C-alpha positions, -999 to +999 in steps of 0.1 A: +000+000+000+011+036-007+013+058+024-008+090+020+010+120+006-021+143+003-012+172+027-048+184+029-059+149+041-030+145+064-037+178+082-073+168+091-085+155+125-098+119+125-119+100+150-101+066+157-120+051+187-150+055+210-140+066+245-169+045+260-153+014+245-118+020+260-104+009+293-082+033+311-045+026+306-051-001+280-036+005+245-057+001+214-044-004+179-058+008+146-048+020+111-052+055+098-042+066+063-021+034+061-002+042+093-004+017+122-013+037+154-016+031+191-039+051+213-050+051+249-067+071+277-051+073+311-069+072+345-075+110+344-092+108+310-062+122+291-059+107+256-026+098+239-018+086+203+014+076+186+027+058+155+033+022+163+066+022+145+082+050+166+065+045+200+053+070+226+084+092+224+069+108+193+033+116+203+007+127+178-017+156+183-047+142+201-080+153+217-113+139+228-145+152+211-180+140+207-172+107+226-142+098+204-104+100+205-093+121+175-058+125+161-039+140+131-010+126+112+001+160+098-002+196+111-038+203+123-052+230+100-076+241+128-098+227+156-123+199+152-156+213+137-184+222+162-216+203+169-232+226+195-262+202+201-239+176+216-236+198+247-273+203+254-280+186+287-313+169+278-298+149+248-288+113+246-252+112+233-237+079+222-215+060+199-240+040+178-213+019+161-178+017+146-180-004+114-155-014+088-165-009+052-147-018+020-151+015+002-134+049+000-143+076+025-156+100-002-180+073-016-194+068+019-200+105+024-217+107-009-240+079+001-248+096+034-259+127+015-282+107-008-320+107+000-330+091-032-320+056-020-343+057+010-373+039-004-352+012-021-325+004+004-343+013+037-378+002+026-405+007+052-381+025+075-367+056+059-387+054+027-415+035+009-429+034-026-446+053-041-431+082-021-399+082-041-395+119-051-366+139-038-382+173-035-363+205-045-338+215-019-310+241-014-273+234-012-243+257-009-207+259+001-203+282+031-173+303+025-173+315+062-172+280+077-157+261+047-184+235+047-213+222+026-248+229+038-279+214+024-313+228+036-350+225+029-346+187+025-378+168+031-387+132+026-416+110+035-406+083+060-428+055+075-405+051+106-379+079+108-366+069+143-373+047+173-395+074+187-417+078+156-454+070+159-460+066+122-452+080+087-445+116+082-425+141+061-392+144+078-370+176+075-333+172+071-303+195+071-270+181+059-236+195+069-202+184+055-177+203+077-147+179+069-138+161+037-146+127+054-172+136+080-209+146+077-235+157+102-272+151+096-299+170+115-334+156+113-367+167+127-374+151+161-407+134+169-401+144+205-399+182+199-409+198+166-388+228+174-355+209+176-336+183+156-319+150+163-283+147+152-266+118+135-230+122+126-206+100+107-169+104+113-150+084+088-115+070+095-098+062+062-078+030+068-065+033+032-079+046-001-106+019-004-113+009+032-128+029+061-140+026+097-173+045+100-179+059+135-215+069+141-224+094+168-259+101+179-272+131+198-310+125+201-340+137+220-355+103+229-369+095+264-390+065+252-362+041+243-331+027+260-296+031+244-296-004+231-328+001+211-316+034+197-282+019+187-299-011+171-321+011+149-290+030+135-270-002+131-299-017+111-299+013+088-261+012+084-262-026+078-285-020+048-261+006+034-230-015+039-235-040+009-245-011-013-213+008-005-191-023-009-205-029-044-198+006-056-175+007-086-151+023-088-146+023-050-129+057-052-150+087-060-146+101-095-143+139-093-147+145-131-183+159-135-185+138-167-176+105-151-211+097-138-245+110-149-260+133-122-298+139-117-315+167-098-315+147-066-277+146-067-271+183-060-254+176-027-231+150-042-222+173-071-214+201-047-194+177-025-173+166-055-167+202-066-157+211-030-132+182-029-117+192-062-113+228-050-095+216-020-071+195-042-081+163-025-064+133-042-068+105-016-097+081-020-108+098-053-102+097-090-091+133-097-107+151-126-085+153-158-065+185-161 
């Protein structure tokens, strides 16, 4: 395998493990961007991470955020993006799952942005025929925050969450604040004035393999953590074979490579954003 040389990718923060699944003082091992890493949390809750090949004498930048240990193999270009809802005291915050998938990180983000597959892949849960139309929505690249924002997204769902009482039009807002992370806000059946949060933090193992870390921050008093996790794991389990059968596994950035439709506005914007950043890892760059 070729070690990553894409500086923009190297300088990002990446979630590599859920804090709740770690035991104080016990080393964990993983792979990030083809580098074998070790990480741990001490008895005071202080995280550490280092390259396995050089040991603890050369520590990597590290911090805890949103229930995960994050690290960076390059020079962090800034702080980890913010998810303010995570800090609201009446929310249930949890790691829903960390799942390995045989696909590139950009392909997985593109799938996360796609509402059109709901009735066909998540039948009778996130979508159902004949309600297959992706209604007109807005998408933009925020220059201020350097992220993609898709708003006015609505889709009929027969069972949008564990707290849903029946089918309804669900409102979505999608954020892509990081090349390989996305944050989804969806209307909450518990409080129509607020939104549940589902975030996916992708850890690129290499250019065609990832670990997908799913973080939930939900308003749900009716179900226990296990039920909430199982619901999200069911959804991801339906996506996994679709992702792993994508071809090519890396995301083509040339706008002529794959035929877009109106429902793909977010994906088209995402590809354009990656191209503008000069991302070359996990993608097939557009021809000069």
